[in-house]
Structure formats: C-alpha cells, structure tokens
C-alpha angles and dihedrals in degrees: 000000000000140000134031130231139172119232120199119266109232114236106202117219093202137024123260119276107211115236095014121127116211115207110198117200123186121197142169121182095338104114095156093047091050090050091054091049095048092044089052091050093047089053093060116115090215108082103182095102143098125211118222115190121194110193119192096218095286120198100190101084097279092124091050089052091053092047089057097050122097108262100211097106098006129090125170145172131196120208139122114280138191098248138289098314092048091049091049090052092048090053092047092055090058098049124111097183128115086220128038131205128183112217110172125208108286095025116113142178115259092227141002095257097056099096092045092052093049092046089060088064097048100100116116123032113273139082122305116190144166141183124299123198120221104184106293093348127087122209116241100025089221136003112280117242125217093246097045116120113272094251092056093048089052093059093089130124114262088203091060096042132097116200126194112245089229089067093058089046090054101039106025129236134290123317107253089201089073119075102185115012101043091121094052090049090051092052091049089051098050108028095077087062105037136048122256117214118193124207110203100228139091104254106167138036121199136166128248119243097071127137095286091049094050095048106044095157091053090045093058095038092054092043087057090050091051092047092051090052099049113017124080089217104029098184098038111111089354097065091129092059089044093057102029097088091056091049092050091048091053089050090052096243 
C-alpha cells in the first residue's frame, strides 16, 4: 500500500446520546432539494433521530426555509465551507447520535418505515447499509459479502449507510483534500477494521447529476488516489478507474 495522509480528528461538541441516530444533511443553494429531504425525514415512523443541517452559505432561500422549520429535532448552521468533505466533518462534530447517516439535500427515504427498519439492525458498532436507487441504477449493484475484496465492499452508498460514532472517533473524518470520492476513501480506510452488515432493502432514492456525476475525471482520479492508499494492488480489478483520468484528459474533458 502506498501514500500517507492525515484525516481530521473529529472534536465532538456534545457527548453521545445512546440510541440516537444523527442524520447529517449538507446543502448549498438547493432549497427545494433540502425541503424534500427534510420532509422525507419528518415522515419517518421512527422518531429517535436528530437532523443536523450544514448549509454552505446559500443565497437561494435555503436559510429562510430552515428558519421556518420546527426546531425540535433540527439544528443547522450556515457558513462558507471548504467543500463536501469539510461540510461532512462540520456536521459530524455537531452530532450527538450513537449512529450517523449522511443524507444530502435532495436525497430521500423510499418509504416512511425505512429508518425504523434500519434502526432495528443498529446493535453492535460497525457499518449498517442498504441499497440506494439512483434512477435506474442501484448502489451497490449487489449486496456485498463478508469475503468480497475490500474494493467491492467499499462500493456502498453513503446515503444508505449508518456508521457507529466510535468509528469516526477511532479513524477520523473525511479527507478534505478529496472533492468527490471522500466517502469511498473512508470506506477503504475503515472496513478492514469493522464489520459491514447489509440490510436487503432499498432505503434511499436520489437523483443523478450530483457532484460525482458532474466531475467524472475527478471521480476516477480520486478513486485511483484512494486505491493507492489502501489497496495492496491498486490497479488490480480496478484498472479502468486507474486509467480513466488519463483518457478523459486526452479527450479534453
């Protein structure tokens, strides 16, 4: 394995509240997407959650939307940030939950029972995940198995995943040097040390056209960086991702 990097240590603002799920939502100038996400969360039958919104100084009415929402389970801050990983880490530092989910603006639960069903599986520290639908594509393509190669196990949806707070305490947060594949790098970093439990259901629906879709060259370049950090054979079965950035550069994309 090659390369070293330093990921930020999370400094928690508040102590853990056992049994609580913290749902972190980052947003910037996506008022309507944020409304859909918060409405989807409010509709959940399971009520043992808190909603943490990290707004990147939006100017489209997002702040006004947040000001008008009930504040019982919702807390939010609006300020410039350093990108997605930085916003994730800012949200993490404010969580109180024993388990943490990242549900970005525009993402939503498929049905009202989703959070309750996942909560029933949140027992021992680790990662609990499910399927997420992106249009006609499902992430992951199939349920990961315990003996799958690390890279395949890391191809899970961060939106449909619940991570024990103890994992972030042990391994740090998301690498702010990555702009697209910070979640994939995080899974590669922690999955060799913690169990992954898969719940066979579609939990989340989200639209294509997000950051990873808009920046395909960056997506593949950062996937290669993550592979070189954490995989013994970084090209291996992922040769396409290893060479894709060069191909896109030659095409001028």
